[in-house]
C-alpha positions, 0 to 999 in steps of 0.5 A: 494149710499155712499161709506159705503154703498157700502162697506158694500154690498161688504163685505156681497157679500164676506161672501156669496161668501166664503159660496158658495165655502164652499157648492160647495166643500161639494157638490163635496165630496158627488159627489165623494162618490156617484161615488165610490158607482156607480163604486162599483154597476157598475152604469153609472155615468152619469144619465140624467134622475137625472140631468133633475129631479135636473133642474125642482126642482130648476127652479120650486123653483127659485124666481129670480132674475136670469131667469130660463135658467141662472140657468140651465146654472150655475148648468150644470156647477156644475153637469158637474164638479162634474161628472169629479170629479167622472171621476177623482177619478175612474182614481186614482185607475188605476194601469197604471196612473201616479197618481198610479205610479209617476216615468216612467216604463223602460222595458228591452228587451234583453238589450234595455231599452224602457223609459229610455229617449233613443229613440228606433227603432222597424224595420222590415217587414210587414209580414214574407214572407220567412226566406231570406226576414226576415234575409235581413232586420235583417242584415240591423238592425243589421247594424244600431245597433238596437235590435228590430225586427218586424214581422207579422206572423199573419195579421188581414186583412180587406179583407178575400182574403188578405195575412193573414201571415204564422202563427206559421211558420212565428213566427219559421223564426223570432226567427231563424232569430233573434237568428242569429242576436242577435235580439229581435222578436215583432210580433203580436198575434191574438188569446188568445189561440195562446198567450202561444204557441207564447211566446216561439218564440217572446220576445214582444207580440204585440196587433194590433189596430183591437184586442185593445178592444179584452178584452180576448186576453188582459187578455191573454197577461196579464198572460204571463211574456213577455212585450206587445206592445198595439197598439191604436185602429183606432177609440178609444179614448185615455180613452178606449185605457188606460182602455185597457191598464188597463186589461193587467196591472191588470192581473199581467203584468207591461211590456206595451208599448203604440203605438199611430198607427193613428185614422180613420178620414174623411182624405183620404190623409193618411191611418189614421191621426196620433193624435200626441198629443196623446203622451204627453197626454199618457205620462201625464196620464200614467206611460208607455212608448209610441211609434209612428207606422209611417207606418200605421198611414200615410201609405206612405213611403215618410212621415215616415221620417217626422213623425218619426221626429215628434213622437221624438220631441214631446217626444215619446220613440221611432218609429216603421216602416216597412222595406222590401227588396223589397216593389213592390213585398211584400205580404202586404202593399206595398206602406208603406214599405221602402227599405232597402236604405230608412231605412239606410238614414232614420236612419242616419238623425234621429240620426243627427237631 
């Protein structure tokens, strides 16, 4: 074959490449339109029956030279890419999406700004046990110049026989202590009916991992003019986590803090497995601030400091951890809470990193 013949064939190939490119992009636009229609009708974007039918039609009309298996492989890639276009088009509509709002959301909680580039810290006991216990921790938190005090009043526990919290009395204790030390209170609410009452006592509504997809609770929190700290479910994908936040923002509340707290895997060395790379993914995909709960993700007080360092190093807007005056006698999660001395050392090291 002469060079002239080779050049001619290559020119024909180049023309075909451009024609294929045009057709693939045209197919992509059609796929996006189909995705919009499916979304409006509440139909799943992936339809395996339809995909199999298209593949069968293509292979039945295949005159070569490609084998049917090769054609199936090529078109499966095209189908997959088209499906991703439909998903991306759906994500563009999310109010929490970075595409919807390019700039970072900064949340002001009694003067503490979360998401402004400076790390924030949420510290306090796992569960409210008494006024004296909370006040002791609050004094230490105040001494470190922190603003955000956490404490559980409603405790959803794995066992029904474990300590379930003091309920509204626990919230009253938190508010009393917070007022005395000029702190802001973060506490978990588990029942949609309690959200409005709890708003009188707390500054941030926490929705825990077990309730991440409690959609009635998400909507109730979205209807209240209070920031919401939303924890990732222990078995939730990042996409499910983002959509849970969308429930809150779609109801009107834009002040949402995402909190990575570890996911359930086969590993037993830690309570959960801290998905540290979720932090930059969430910050790329959404405009919301992202914090890391190092206590529940590790379940071990000896790992709190290195986990906190990792969280801040990868871009988290802050860290949440549990502090108790005497963890050995704590009514819940004794093995994972810091005592006051360990808390002070942790804060000193994080600030001198």
